All heavy atoms as atom14 arrays in JSON, in Angstrom:
{
  "sequence": "MFNDFKLNDSEVIKILNEYDPLILKASVLKKGLDEDLMQEIKLMIYKELTKNRRK",
  "atom14_mask": [
    [1, 1, 1, 1, 1, 1, 1, 1, 0, 0, 0, 0, 0, 0],
    [1, 1, 1, 1, 1, 1, 1, 1, 1, 1, 1, 0, 0, 0],
    [1, 1, 1, 1, 1, 1, 1, 1, 0, 0, 0, 0, 0, 0],
    [1, 1, 1, 1, 1, 1, 1, 1, 0, 0, 0, 0, 0, 0],
    [1, 1, 1, 1, 1, 1, 1, 1, 1, 1, 1, 0, 0, 0],
    [1, 1, 1, 1, 1, 1, 1, 1, 1, 0, 0, 0, 0, 0],
    [1, 1, 1, 1, 1, 1, 1, 1, 0, 0, 0, 0, 0, 0],
    [1, 1, 1, 1, 1, 1, 1, 1, 0, 0, 0, 0, 0, 0],
    [1, 1, 1, 1, 1, 1, 1, 1, 0, 0, 0, 0, 0, 0],
    [1, 1, 1, 1, 1, 1, 0, 0, 0, 0, 0, 0, 0, 0],
    [1, 1, 1, 1, 1, 1, 1, 1, 1, 0, 0, 0, 0, 0],
    [1, 1, 1, 1, 1, 1, 1, 0, 0, 0, 0, 0, 0, 0],
    [1, 1, 1, 1, 1, 1, 1, 1, 0, 0, 0, 0, 0, 0],
    [1, 1, 1, 1, 1, 1, 1, 1, 1, 0, 0, 0, 0, 0],
    [1, 1, 1, 1, 1, 1, 1, 1, 0, 0, 0, 0, 0, 0],
    [1, 1, 1, 1, 1, 1, 1, 1, 0, 0, 0, 0, 0, 0],
    [1, 1, 1, 1, 1, 1, 1, 1, 0, 0, 0, 0, 0, 0],
    [1, 1, 1, 1, 1, 1, 1, 1, 1, 0, 0, 0, 0, 0],
    [1, 1, 1, 1, 1, 1, 1, 1, 1, 1, 1, 1, 0, 0],
    [1, 1, 1, 1, 1, 1, 1, 1, 0, 0, 0, 0, 0, 0],
    [1, 1, 1, 1, 1, 1, 1, 0, 0, 0, 0, 0, 0, 0],
    [1, 1, 1, 1, 1, 1, 1, 1, 0, 0, 0, 0, 0, 0],
    [1, 1, 1, 1, 1, 1, 1, 1, 0, 0, 0, 0, 0, 0],
    [1, 1, 1, 1, 1, 1, 1, 1, 0, 0, 0, 0, 0, 0],
    [1, 1, 1, 1, 1, 1, 1, 1, 1, 0, 0, 0, 0, 0],
    [1, 1, 1, 1, 1, 0, 0, 0, 0, 0, 0, 0, 0, 0],
    [1, 1, 1, 1, 1, 1, 0, 0, 0, 0, 0, 0, 0, 0],
    [1, 1, 1, 1, 1, 1, 1, 0, 0, 0, 0, 0, 0, 0],
    [1, 1, 1, 1, 1, 1, 1, 1, 0, 0, 0, 0, 0, 0],
    [1, 1, 1, 1, 1, 1, 1, 1, 1, 0, 0, 0, 0, 0],
    [1, 1, 1, 1, 1, 1, 1, 1, 1, 0, 0, 0, 0, 0],
    [1, 1, 1, 1, 0, 0, 0, 0, 0, 0, 0, 0, 0, 0],
    [1, 1, 1, 1, 1, 1, 1, 1, 0, 0, 0, 0, 0, 0],
    [1, 1, 1, 1, 1, 1, 1, 1, 0, 0, 0, 0, 0, 0],
    [1, 1, 1, 1, 1, 1, 1, 1, 1, 0, 0, 0, 0, 0],
    [1, 1, 1, 1, 1, 1, 1, 1, 0, 0, 0, 0, 0, 0],
    [1, 1, 1, 1, 1, 1, 1, 1, 0, 0, 0, 0, 0, 0],
    [1, 1, 1, 1, 1, 1, 1, 1, 0, 0, 0, 0, 0, 0],
    [1, 1, 1, 1, 1, 1, 1, 1, 1, 0, 0, 0, 0, 0],
    [1, 1, 1, 1, 1, 1, 1, 1, 1, 0, 0, 0, 0, 0],
    [1, 1, 1, 1, 1, 1, 1, 1, 0, 0, 0, 0, 0, 0],
    [1, 1, 1, 1, 1, 1, 1, 1, 1, 0, 0, 0, 0, 0],
    [1, 1, 1, 1, 1, 1, 1, 1, 0, 0, 0, 0, 0, 0],
    [1, 1, 1, 1, 1, 1, 1, 1, 0, 0, 0, 0, 0, 0],
    [1, 1, 1, 1, 1, 1, 1, 1, 0, 0, 0, 0, 0, 0],
    [1, 1, 1, 1, 1, 1, 1, 1, 1, 1, 1, 1, 0, 0],
    [1, 1, 1, 1, 1, 1, 1, 1, 1, 0, 0, 0, 0, 0],
    [1, 1, 1, 1, 1, 1, 1, 1, 1, 0, 0, 0, 0, 0],
    [1, 1, 1, 1, 1, 1, 1, 1, 0, 0, 0, 0, 0, 0],
    [1, 1, 1, 1, 1, 1, 1, 0, 0, 0, 0, 0, 0, 0],
    [1, 1, 1, 1, 1, 1, 1, 1, 1, 0, 0, 0, 0, 0],
    [1, 1, 1, 1, 1, 1, 1, 1, 0, 0, 0, 0, 0, 0],
    [1, 1, 1, 1, 1, 1, 1, 1, 1, 1, 1, 0, 0, 0],
    [1, 1, 1, 1, 1, 1, 1, 1, 1, 1, 1, 0, 0, 0],
    [1, 1, 1, 1, 1, 1, 1, 1, 1, 0, 0, 0, 0, 0]
  ],
  "atom14_positions": [
    [[3.99, 25.42, 10.49], [2.79, 24.62, 10.48], [3.04, 23.29, 11.11], [4.12, 22.59, 10.76], [2.38, 24.41, 9.02], [1.11, 23.69, 8.81], [0.68, 23.58, 7.06], [-0.64, 22.6, 7.17], [0.0, 0.0, 0.0], [0.0, 0.0, 0.0], [0.0, 0.0, 0.0], [0.0, 0.0, 0.0], [0.0, 0.0, 0.0], [0.0, 0.0, 0.0]],
    [[2.34, 22.86, 12.09], [2.45, 21.62, 12.68], [3.82, 21.47, 13.4], [4.33, 20.34, 13.47], [2.16, 20.39, 11.81], [0.74, 20.34, 11.35], [0.45, 20.2, 10.04], [-0.22, 20.28, 12.37], [-0.81, 20.17, 9.62], [-1.58, 20.13, 11.98], [-1.89, 20.07, 10.54], [0.0, 0.0, 0.0], [0.0, 0.0, 0.0], [0.0, 0.0, 0.0]],
    [[4.41, 22.57, 13.88], [5.6, 22.49, 14.73], [6.71, 21.75, 13.94], [7.53, 20.9, 14.55], [5.31, 21.75, 16.01], [6.36, 21.97, 17.09], [7.11, 22.9, 16.92], [6.36, 21.1, 18.04], [0.0, 0.0, 0.0], [0.0, 0.0, 0.0], [0.0, 0.0, 0.0], [0.0, 0.0, 0.0], [0.0, 0.0, 0.0], [0.0, 0.0, 0.0]],
    [[6.93, 22.04, 12.68], [8.02, 21.44, 11.91], [7.94, 19.89, 11.84], [8.97, 19.3, 11.7], [9.35, 21.91, 12.33], [9.64, 23.38, 12.17], [9.06, 23.91, 11.14], [10.27, 24.01, 12.91], [0.0, 0.0, 0.0], [0.0, 0.0, 0.0], [0.0, 0.0, 0.0], [0.0, 0.0, 0.0], [0.0, 0.0, 0.0], [0.0, 0.0, 0.0]],
    [[6.78, 19.39, 12.07], [6.56, 17.91, 11.94], [7.39, 17.16, 12.99], [7.81, 16.05, 12.76], [6.9, 17.45, 10.62], [6.04, 18.07, 9.49], [6.54, 19.01, 8.65], [4.68, 17.75, 9.4], [5.76, 19.57, 7.62], [3.92, 18.35, 8.38], [4.46, 19.26, 7.48], [0.0, 0.0, 0.0], [0.0, 0.0, 0.0], [0.0, 0.0, 0.0]],
    [[7.57, 17.69, 14.16], [8.2, 17.06, 15.27], [7.22, 16.82, 16.39], [7.46, 17.09, 17.59], [9.4, 17.87, 15.75], [10.52, 18.04, 14.72], [11.59, 18.96, 15.32], [12.65, 19.21, 14.33], [13.67, 20.12, 14.8], [0.0, 0.0, 0.0], [0.0, 0.0, 0.0], [0.0, 0.0, 0.0], [0.0, 0.0, 0.0], [0.0, 0.0, 0.0]],
    [[5.98, 16.31, 16.05], [4.97, 16.14, 16.99], [5.15, 14.82, 17.7], [5.66, 13.82, 17.23], [3.7, 16.1, 16.33], [3.32, 17.36, 15.45], [2.13, 17.07, 14.55], [3.17, 18.54, 16.32], [0.0, 0.0, 0.0], [0.0, 0.0, 0.0], [0.0, 0.0, 0.0], [0.0, 0.0, 0.0], [0.0, 0.0, 0.0], [0.0, 0.0, 0.0]],
    [[4.67, 14.78, 19.04], [4.67, 13.62, 19.74], [3.43, 12.71, 19.44], [2.54, 13.34, 18.73], [4.77, 13.77, 21.37], [3.74, 14.54, 21.89], [2.55, 14.43, 21.46], [4.11, 15.41, 22.84], [0.0, 0.0, 0.0], [0.0, 0.0, 0.0], [0.0, 0.0, 0.0], [0.0, 0.0, 0.0], [0.0, 0.0, 0.0], [0.0, 0.0, 0.0]],
    [[3.25, 11.53, 19.91], [2.08, 10.69, 19.57], [0.76, 11.28, 19.93], [-0.21, 11.22, 19.26], [2.32, 9.36, 20.15], [3.35, 8.52, 19.5], [3.66, 8.8, 18.24], [3.91, 7.53, 20.02], [0.0, 0.0, 0.0], [0.0, 0.0, 0.0], [0.0, 0.0, 0.0], [0.0, 0.0, 0.0], [0.0, 0.0, 0.0], [0.0, 0.0, 0.0]],
    [[0.75, 11.87, 21.16], [-0.55, 12.42, 21.61], [-1.02, 13.61, 20.7], [-2.17, 13.78, 20.5], [-0.5, 12.87, 23.05], [0.39, 13.86, 23.25], [0.0, 0.0, 0.0], [0.0, 0.0, 0.0], [0.0, 0.0, 0.0], [0.0, 0.0, 0.0], [0.0, 0.0, 0.0], [0.0, 0.0, 0.0], [0.0, 0.0, 0.0], [0.0, 0.0, 0.0]],
    [[-0.09, 14.42, 20.26], [-0.44, 15.5, 19.37], [-0.97, 15.0, 17.98], [-1.85, 15.52, 17.42], [0.77, 16.4, 19.16], [1.14, 17.18, 20.39], [2.45, 17.92, 20.34], [3.35, 17.43, 19.59], [2.59, 18.96, 20.9], [0.0, 0.0, 0.0], [0.0, 0.0, 0.0], [0.0, 0.0, 0.0], [0.0, 0.0, 0.0], [0.0, 0.0, 0.0]],
    [[-0.27, 13.96, 17.57], [-0.68, 13.4, 16.24], [-2.04, 12.75, 16.38], [-2.91, 12.86, 15.49], [0.41, 12.33, 15.72], [-0.18, 11.57, 14.43], [1.7, 13.0, 15.46], [0.0, 0.0, 0.0], [0.0, 0.0, 0.0], [0.0, 0.0, 0.0], [0.0, 0.0, 0.0], [0.0, 0.0, 0.0], [0.0, 0.0, 0.0], [0.0, 0.0, 0.0]],
    [[-2.35, 12.01, 17.42], [-3.64, 11.34, 17.64], [-4.78, 12.49, 17.71], [-5.79, 12.32, 17.2], [-3.65, 10.55, 18.92], [-2.74, 9.26, 18.59], [-5.02, 10.15, 19.28], [-2.46, 8.48, 19.88], [0.0, 0.0, 0.0], [0.0, 0.0, 0.0], [0.0, 0.0, 0.0], [0.0, 0.0, 0.0], [0.0, 0.0, 0.0], [0.0, 0.0, 0.0]],
    [[-4.48, 13.64, 18.42], [-5.32, 14.73, 18.44], [-5.71, 15.2, 17.06], [-6.85, 15.48, 16.71], [-4.85, 15.84, 19.34], [-5.79, 16.97, 19.5], [-5.21, 18.09, 20.34], [-6.17, 19.29, 20.44], [-5.52, 20.4, 21.06], [0.0, 0.0, 0.0], [0.0, 0.0, 0.0], [0.0, 0.0, 0.0], [0.0, 0.0, 0.0], [0.0, 0.0, 0.0]],
    [[-4.64, 15.44, 16.24], [-4.92, 15.9, 14.86], [-5.75, 14.89, 14.06], [-6.69, 15.24, 13.33], [-3.5, 16.19, 14.13], [-2.85, 17.41, 14.83], [-3.69, 16.37, 12.65], [-1.39, 17.58, 14.32], [0.0, 0.0, 0.0], [0.0, 0.0, 0.0], [0.0, 0.0, 0.0], [0.0, 0.0, 0.0], [0.0, 0.0, 0.0], [0.0, 0.0, 0.0]],
    [[-5.45, 13.59, 14.17], [-6.13, 12.56, 13.54], [-7.62, 12.54, 13.92], [-8.47, 12.38, 13.1], [-5.56, 11.21, 13.79], [-4.23, 10.83, 13.0], [-3.6, 9.6, 13.45], [-4.44, 10.91, 11.51], [0.0, 0.0, 0.0], [0.0, 0.0, 0.0], [0.0, 0.0, 0.0], [0.0, 0.0, 0.0], [0.0, 0.0, 0.0], [0.0, 0.0, 0.0]],
    [[-7.89, 12.73, 15.28], [-9.25, 12.78, 15.72], [-9.99, 14.03, 15.17], [-11.21, 13.97, 14.89], [-9.3, 12.79, 17.2], [-8.9, 11.44, 17.82], [-9.05, 10.38, 17.22], [-8.38, 11.47, 19.03], [0.0, 0.0, 0.0], [0.0, 0.0, 0.0], [0.0, 0.0, 0.0], [0.0, 0.0, 0.0], [0.0, 0.0, 0.0], [0.0, 0.0, 0.0]],
    [[-9.26, 15.12, 15.02], [-9.93, 16.38, 14.49], [-10.28, 16.19, 13.06], [-11.29, 16.64, 12.54], [-9.1, 17.5, 14.7], [-8.95, 17.99, 16.15], [-7.98, 19.04, 16.34], [-7.37, 19.61, 15.39], [-7.79, 19.44, 17.6], [0.0, 0.0, 0.0], [0.0, 0.0, 0.0], [0.0, 0.0, 0.0], [0.0, 0.0, 0.0], [0.0, 0.0, 0.0]],
    [[-9.46, 15.43, 12.32], [-9.6, 15.19, 10.88], [-10.37, 14.02, 10.56], [-10.55, 13.62, 9.37], [-8.4, 15.3, 10.17], [-7.78, 16.67, 9.94], [-6.94, 17.22, 10.83], [-8.24, 17.5, 8.86], [-6.47, 18.53, 10.68], [-7.69, 18.75, 8.71], [-6.81, 19.29, 9.57], [-6.42, 20.53, 9.44], [0.0, 0.0, 0.0], [0.0, 0.0, 0.0]],
    [[-10.91, 13.19, 11.55], [-11.57, 11.97, 11.34], [-12.78, 12.1, 10.41], [-12.92, 11.21, 9.55], [-11.89, 11.35, 12.67], [-12.23, 9.84, 12.53], [-11.44, 9.15, 11.89], [-13.26, 9.42, 13.18], [0.0, 0.0, 0.0], [0.0, 0.0, 0.0], [0.0, 0.0, 0.0], [0.0, 0.0, 0.0], [0.0, 0.0, 0.0], [0.0, 0.0, 0.0]],
    [[-13.64, 13.12, 10.52], [-14.7, 13.15, 9.51], [-14.27, 13.25, 8.03], [-14.88, 12.7, 7.19], [-15.47, 14.43, 10.06], [-15.14, 14.54, 11.39], [-13.77, 14.17, 11.58], [0.0, 0.0, 0.0], [0.0, 0.0, 0.0], [0.0, 0.0, 0.0], [0.0, 0.0, 0.0], [0.0, 0.0, 0.0], [0.0, 0.0, 0.0], [0.0, 0.0, 0.0]],
    [[-13.23, 14.06, 7.88], [-12.77, 14.19, 6.53], [-12.04, 12.96, 6.0], [-12.19, 12.62, 4.87], [-11.68, 15.36, 6.48], [-11.2, 15.68, 5.12], [-12.27, 16.17, 4.22], [-10.1, 16.82, 5.26], [0.0, 0.0, 0.0], [0.0, 0.0, 0.0], [0.0, 0.0, 0.0], [0.0, 0.0, 0.0], [0.0, 0.0, 0.0], [0.0, 0.0, 0.0]],
    [[-11.29, 12.22, 6.84], [-10.78, 10.88, 6.59], [-11.8, 9.9, 6.26], [-11.78, 9.13, 5.28], [-9.82, 10.47, 7.66], [-8.63, 11.42, 7.82], [-9.31, 9.04, 7.4], [-7.86, 11.21, 9.1], [0.0, 0.0, 0.0], [0.0, 0.0, 0.0], [0.0, 0.0, 0.0], [0.0, 0.0, 0.0], [0.0, 0.0, 0.0], [0.0, 0.0, 0.0]],
    [[-12.87, 9.99, 7.03], [-14.01, 9.04, 6.81], [-14.67, 9.27, 5.45], [-14.98, 8.43, 4.8], [-15.06, 9.18, 7.95], [-16.27, 8.31, 7.82], [-15.95, 6.85, 8.06], [-17.25, 8.76, 8.92], [0.0, 0.0, 0.0], [0.0, 0.0, 0.0], [0.0, 0.0, 0.0], [0.0, 0.0, 0.0], [0.0, 0.0, 0.0], [0.0, 0.0, 0.0]],
    [[-14.92, 10.59, 5.17], [-15.41, 10.91, 3.9], [-14.6, 10.45, 2.72], [-15.09, 9.98, 1.73], [-15.64, 12.48, 3.76], [-16.34, 12.9, 2.55], [-16.46, 14.39, 2.58], [-17.16, 14.89, 1.26], [-17.34, 16.34, 1.27], [0.0, 0.0, 0.0], [0.0, 0.0, 0.0], [0.0, 0.0, 0.0], [0.0, 0.0, 0.0], [0.0, 0.0, 0.0]],
    [[-13.34, 10.61, 2.86], [-12.35, 10.19, 1.77], [-12.22, 8.67, 1.69], [-11.79, 8.15, 0.63], [-10.97, 10.8, 2.02], [0.0, 0.0, 0.0], [0.0, 0.0, 0.0], [0.0, 0.0, 0.0], [0.0, 0.0, 0.0], [0.0, 0.0, 0.0], [0.0, 0.0, 0.0], [0.0, 0.0, 0.0], [0.0, 0.0, 0.0], [0.0, 0.0, 0.0]],
    [[-12.63, 7.91, 2.68], [-12.55, 6.46, 2.68], [-13.81, 5.71, 2.18], [-13.81, 4.54, 2.09], [-12.33, 5.92, 4.1], [-11.11, 6.56, 4.6], [0.0, 0.0, 0.0], [0.0, 0.0, 0.0], [0.0, 0.0, 0.0], [0.0, 0.0, 0.0], [0.0, 0.0, 0.0], [0.0, 0.0, 0.0], [0.0, 0.0, 0.0], [0.0, 0.0, 0.0]],
    [[-14.86, 6.49, 1.82], [-16.04, 5.85, 1.27], [-15.92, 5.74, -0.24], [-15.69, 6.69, -0.95], [-17.29, 6.71, 1.63], [-18.53, 6.15, 1.02], [-17.37, 6.82, 3.24], [0.0, 0.0, 0.0], [0.0, 0.0, 0.0], [0.0, 0.0, 0.0], [0.0, 0.0, 0.0], [0.0, 0.0, 0.0], [0.0, 0.0, 0.0], [0.0, 0.0, 0.0]],
    [[-16.01, 4.51, -0.68], [-16.02, 4.21, -2.15], [-17.46, 3.78, -2.51], [-18.4, 3.89, -1.78], [-15.04, 3.04, -2.39], [-13.61, 3.36, -1.95], [-12.76, 2.09, -2.14], [-12.96, 4.56, -2.65], [0.0, 0.0, 0.0], [0.0, 0.0, 0.0], [0.0, 0.0, 0.0], [0.0, 0.0, 0.0], [0.0, 0.0, 0.0], [0.0, 0.0, 0.0]],
    [[-17.6, 3.35, -3.77], [-18.87, 3.04, -4.32], [-19.53, 1.89, -3.46], [-20.78, 1.96, -3.3], [-18.84, 2.6, -5.76], [-18.47, 3.65, -6.77], [-18.39, 3.13, -8.08], [-17.97, 4.24, -9.03], [-17.85, 3.79, -10.43], [0.0, 0.0, 0.0], [0.0, 0.0, 0.0], [0.0, 0.0, 0.0], [0.0, 0.0, 0.0], [0.0, 0.0, 0.0]],
    [[-18.78, 1.02, -2.99], [-19.39, -0.17, -2.21], [-19.48, 0.13, -0.76], [-19.87, -0.76, 0.03], [-18.47, -1.36, -2.38], [-18.42, -1.87, -3.82], [-17.49, -3.1, -3.93], [-17.49, -3.48, -5.47], [-16.53, -4.69, -5.6], [0.0, 0.0, 0.0], [0.0, 0.0, 0.0], [0.0, 0.0, 0.0], [0.0, 0.0, 0.0], [0.0, 0.0, 0.0]],
    [[-19.18, 1.29, -0.37], [-19.28, 1.68, 1.14], [-17.93, 2.06, 1.69], [-16.96, 2.37, 0.97], [0.0, 0.0, 0.0], [0.0, 0.0, 0.0], [0.0, 0.0, 0.0], [0.0, 0.0, 0.0], [0.0, 0.0, 0.0], [0.0, 0.0, 0.0], [0.0, 0.0, 0.0], [0.0, 0.0, 0.0], [0.0, 0.0, 0.0], [0.0, 0.0, 0.0]],
    [[-17.84, 1.95, 2.98], [-16.65, 2.29, 3.67], [-15.54, 1.36, 3.48], [-15.73, 0.11, 3.69], [-16.92, 2.48, 5.18], [-15.73, 2.8, 6.1], [-15.21, 4.22, 5.76], [-16.17, 2.71, 7.54], [0.0, 0.0, 0.0], [0.0, 0.0, 0.0], [0.0, 0.0, 0.0], [0.0, 0.0, 0.0], [0.0, 0.0, 0.0], [0.0, 0.0, 0.0]],
    [[-14.35, 1.79, 3.12], [-13.19, 0.96, 2.88], [-12.31, 1.15, 4.1], [-11.52, 2.08, 4.14], [-12.52, 1.33, 1.56], [-11.37, 0.3, 1.31], [-10.93, -0.49, 2.13], [-10.94, 0.41, 0.13], [0.0, 0.0, 0.0], [0.0, 0.0, 0.0], [0.0, 0.0, 0.0], [0.0, 0.0, 0.0], [0.0, 0.0, 0.0], [0.0, 0.0, 0.0]],
    [[-12.35, 0.23, 5.08], [-11.59, 0.36, 6.37], [-10.09, 0.31, 6.09], [-9.29, 1.04, 6.81], [-12.09, -0.54, 7.37], [-13.43, -0.27, 7.8], [-13.92, -1.35, 8.84], [-13.06, -2.14, 9.31], [-15.08, -1.32, 9.22], [0.0, 0.0, 0.0], [0.0, 0.0, 0.0], [0.0, 0.0, 0.0], [0.0, 0.0, 0.0], [0.0, 0.0, 0.0]],
    [[-9.69, -0.44, 5.18], [-8.18, -0.5, 4.78], [-7.73, 0.83, 4.23], [-6.66, 1.21, 4.59], [-7.96, -1.57, 3.77], [-8.2, -2.98, 4.32], [-8.03, -3.17, 5.53], [-8.5, -3.93, 3.57], [0.0, 0.0, 0.0], [0.0, 0.0, 0.0], [0.0, 0.0, 0.0], [0.0, 0.0, 0.0], [0.0, 0.0, 0.0], [0.0, 0.0, 0.0]],
    [[-8.47, 1.48, 3.44], [-8.12, 2.79, 2.88], [-8.04, 3.82, 4.03], [-7.11, 4.64, 4.07], [-9.11, 3.28, 1.91], [-8.95, 4.63, 1.2], [-7.52, 4.75, 0.61], [-10.07, 4.93, 0.28], [0.0, 0.0, 0.0], [0.0, 0.0, 0.0], [0.0, 0.0, 0.0], [0.0, 0.0, 0.0], [0.0, 0.0, 0.0], [0.0, 0.0, 0.0]],
    [[-9.0, 3.72, 4.98], [-9.08, 4.68, 6.12], [-7.74, 4.5, 6.93], [-7.12, 5.42, 7.36], [-10.14, 4.47, 6.99], [-10.27, 5.41, 8.18], [-11.5, 5.14, 9.4], [-12.96, 5.3, 8.49], [0.0, 0.0, 0.0], [0.0, 0.0, 0.0], [0.0, 0.0, 0.0], [0.0, 0.0, 0.0], [0.0, 0.0, 0.0], [0.0, 0.0, 0.0]],
    [[-7.4, 3.26, 7.23], [-6.19, 2.88, 7.89], [-4.92, 3.4, 7.21], [-4.0, 3.99, 7.78], [-6.14, 1.4, 8.16], [-4.94, 1.02, 9.03], [-4.88, -0.39, 9.35], [-5.66, -1.16, 8.83], [-3.92, -0.78, 10.13], [0.0, 0.0, 0.0], [0.0, 0.0, 0.0], [0.0, 0.0, 0.0], [0.0, 0.0, 0.0], [0.0, 0.0, 0.0]],
    [[-4.9, 3.25, 5.89], [-3.73, 3.65, 5.07], [-3.6, 5.2, 5.13], [-2.5, 5.66, 5.25], [-3.92, 3.17, 3.69], [-2.71, 3.48, 2.76], [-1.52, 2.66, 3.14], [-1.63, 1.56, 3.79], [-0.3, 3.12, 2.86], [0.0, 0.0, 0.0], [0.0, 0.0, 0.0], [0.0, 0.0, 0.0], [0.0, 0.0, 0.0], [0.0, 0.0, 0.0]],
    [[-4.71, 5.91, 5.0], [-4.73, 7.42, 5.13], [-4.1, 7.86, 6.48], [-3.25, 8.7, 6.58], [-6.1, 7.92, 4.88], [-6.54, 7.68, 3.4], [-6.13, 9.47, 5.23], [-7.98, 8.06, 3.13], [0.0, 0.0, 0.0], [0.0, 0.0, 0.0], [0.0, 0.0, 0.0], [0.0, 0.0, 0.0], [0.0, 0.0, 0.0], [0.0, 0.0, 0.0]],
    [[-4.68, 7.18, 7.57], [-4.11, 7.66, 8.83], [-2.69, 7.3, 8.99], [-1.95, 8.06, 9.68], [-4.99, 6.94, 9.98], [-6.47, 7.54, 10.06], [-7.22, 6.83, 11.18], [-8.55, 7.46, 11.24], [-9.25, 6.87, 12.41], [0.0, 0.0, 0.0], [0.0, 0.0, 0.0], [0.0, 0.0, 0.0], [0.0, 0.0, 0.0], [0.0, 0.0, 0.0]],
    [[-2.29, 6.17, 8.56], [-0.8, 5.76, 8.66], [0.05, 6.74, 7.86], [1.11, 7.2, 8.41], [-0.66, 4.35, 8.07], [0.74, 3.84, 8.14], [1.22, 3.65, 9.62], [0.81, 2.45, 7.52], [0.0, 0.0, 0.0], [0.0, 0.0, 0.0], [0.0, 0.0, 0.0], [0.0, 0.0, 0.0], [0.0, 0.0, 0.0], [0.0, 0.0, 0.0]],
    [[-0.35, 7.21, 6.79], [0.49, 8.14, 5.98], [0.55, 9.49, 6.59], [1.56, 10.11, 6.66], [-0.12, 8.38, 4.53], [0.07, 7.06, 3.67], [1.68, 6.32, 3.61], [2.5, 7.69, 2.71], [0.0, 0.0, 0.0], [0.0, 0.0, 0.0], [0.0, 0.0, 0.0], [0.0, 0.0, 0.0], [0.0, 0.0, 0.0], [0.0, 0.0, 0.0]],
    [[-0.62, 9.93, 7.27], [-0.65, 11.12, 8.04], [0.36, 11.07, 9.2], [1.15, 12.01, 9.43], [-1.99, 11.55, 8.39], [-2.89, 11.89, 7.27], [-2.03, 12.69, 9.47], [-4.41, 12.12, 7.53], [0.0, 0.0, 0.0], [0.0, 0.0, 0.0], [0.0, 0.0, 0.0], [0.0, 0.0, 0.0], [0.0, 0.0, 0.0], [0.0, 0.0, 0.0]],
    [[0.26, 9.97, 9.87], [1.12, 9.71, 11.08], [2.68, 9.74, 10.6], [3.36, 10.5, 11.32], [0.81, 8.38, 11.74], [1.66, 8.15, 12.91], [1.47, 8.62, 14.18], [2.85, 7.3, 12.75], [2.26, 8.3, 15.24], [3.69, 7.01, 13.82], [3.37, 7.59, 15.13], [4.15, 7.31, 16.05], [0.0, 0.0, 0.0], [0.0, 0.0, 0.0]],
    [[2.92, 9.07, 9.55], [4.36, 9.07, 9.19], [4.73, 10.48, 8.75], [5.89, 10.83, 9.0], [4.53, 8.13, 7.92], [4.48, 6.66, 8.34], [4.67, 5.78, 7.15], [4.67, 4.35, 7.42], [4.91, 3.52, 6.25], [0.0, 0.0, 0.0], [0.0, 0.0, 0.0], [0.0, 0.0, 0.0], [0.0, 0.0, 0.0], [0.0, 0.0, 0.0]],
    [[3.99, 11.12, 8.11], [4.3, 12.57, 7.56], [4.49, 13.55, 8.77], [5.47, 14.29, 8.74], [3.25, 13.02, 6.66], [3.66, 14.19, 5.74], [4.85, 13.9, 4.8], [5.01, 12.75, 4.39], [5.6, 14.84, 4.6], [0.0, 0.0, 0.0], [0.0, 0.0, 0.0], [0.0, 0.0, 0.0], [0.0, 0.0, 0.0], [0.0, 0.0, 0.0]],
    [[3.66, 13.4, 9.78], [3.68, 14.38, 10.92], [4.81, 13.96, 11.9], [5.25, 14.78, 12.76], [2.45, 14.36, 11.69], [1.32, 14.99, 10.99], [-0.07, 14.89, 11.73], [1.55, 16.38, 10.48], [0.0, 0.0, 0.0], [0.0, 0.0, 0.0], [0.0, 0.0, 0.0], [0.0, 0.0, 0.0], [0.0, 0.0, 0.0], [0.0, 0.0, 0.0]],
    [[5.35, 12.75, 11.84], [6.43, 12.33, 12.79], [7.74, 12.11, 12.09], [8.68, 11.63, 12.67], [6.0, 11.08, 13.53], [5.78, 10.06, 12.59], [4.82, 11.32, 14.38], [0.0, 0.0, 0.0], [0.0, 0.0, 0.0], [0.0, 0.0, 0.0], [0.0, 0.0, 0.0], [0.0, 0.0, 0.0], [0.0, 0.0, 0.0], [0.0, 0.0, 0.0]],
    [[7.86, 12.49, 10.78], [9.1, 12.12, 10.11], [10.41, 12.78, 10.58], [11.43, 12.23, 10.43], [9.03, 12.29, 8.61], [8.86, 13.85, 8.23], [8.62, 13.95, 6.68], [8.5, 15.37, 6.33], [8.18, 15.49, 4.91], [0.0, 0.0, 0.0], [0.0, 0.0, 0.0], [0.0, 0.0, 0.0], [0.0, 0.0, 0.0], [0.0, 0.0, 0.0]],
    [[10.39, 13.94, 11.18], [11.49, 14.61, 11.62], [11.84, 14.38, 13.11], [12.65, 15.09, 13.72], [11.44, 16.08, 11.32], [11.56, 16.38, 9.91], [12.08, 15.65, 9.17], [10.97, 17.56, 9.5], [0.0, 0.0, 0.0], [0.0, 0.0, 0.0], [0.0, 0.0, 0.0], [0.0, 0.0, 0.0], [0.0, 0.0, 0.0], [0.0, 0.0, 0.0]],
    [[11.14, 13.47, 13.72], [11.31, 13.25, 15.15], [12.64, 12.45, 15.4], [13.01, 11.68, 14.54], [10.19, 12.39, 15.56], [9.95, 12.39, 17.05], [9.11, 11.32, 17.55], [7.7, 11.5, 17.08], [6.73, 10.64, 17.39], [7.0, 9.58, 18.18], [5.47, 10.86, 17.04], [0.0, 0.0, 0.0], [0.0, 0.0, 0.0], [0.0, 0.0, 0.0]],
    [[13.37, 12.87, 16.49], [14.61, 12.17, 16.7], [14.3, 10.82, 17.17], [13.31, 10.51, 17.99], [15.35, 12.94, 17.86], [15.87, 14.2, 17.26], [16.86, 14.81, 18.37], [17.44, 16.04, 17.74], [18.19, 16.86, 18.44], [18.39, 16.62, 19.71], [18.68, 17.98, 17.83], [0.0, 0.0, 0.0], [0.0, 0.0, 0.0], [0.0, 0.0, 0.0]],
    [[15.16, 9.83, 16.81], [14.93, 8.48, 17.2], [15.83, 8.04, 18.24], [16.82, 8.53, 18.62], [15.22, 7.63, 15.93], [14.15, 7.95, 14.88], [14.43, 7.11, 13.64], [13.39, 7.51, 12.54], [13.58, 6.9, 11.3], [0.0, 0.0, 0.0], [0.0, 0.0, 0.0], [0.0, 0.0, 0.0], [0.0, 0.0, 0.0], [0.0, 0.0, 0.0]]
  ]
}
């Protein structure tokens, strides 16, 4: 799944774009859209998908 988490940046961005509606839905709180929460979700996804990349 996801190429053993060794994705390059363009592949990760493509995945984030595909999951953007779900991330947006998860970022809506009682007071509306929480942009900080959306950014945190995307950052955690990015870190998880690129964690085994060689540095």
